[in-house]
C-alpha angles and dihedrals in degrees: 000000000000121000120250115274115270115260119216112248127177117235093255089055094050094061100036107013139081094298114122130195111280095025118135110235143176118211140162130220147144115266113241133161092206124100097212099082119124097234118019139169125189111234121205109209100189093116094048099048133169086056119171103193124209106210110224095021123122117247136187112218124201114187150095128296125234134169110270119243110276091027094266109132127317138294126218117216099213117221092168125023117180129179108230104175110168097035111143101237094196091056092044092053091046090050093049091049091049090050091050093051090048092052090045092052092044091051092050093048091049089051091049092047092049091050092048093047094049114090116242116269116256117256 
């Protein structure tokens, strides 16, 4: 059986949001080797080796989430790691938010349609 499709989460959602261990996620961030960044996620690159990192470049990560060693934060096991320097982050965030609202509305309308199509329960 295939895993569920990865949902796009912003970095601040990966560490403190609805993401659970084992979830497939997509996220975007700037690659740093410093520990003083505001929102950070450790990325394990074992599955994408050989990986020639460009420090300071923006990357999209597609992978699974796991608790980081020591229990501090989370770690993403990257299955896909793409350099996306030049991406307009404001437009990306707007697009992700539009997609979320669409799926939310579609889910609500499916729920309403299912309720309307179901016959009333007997008394």
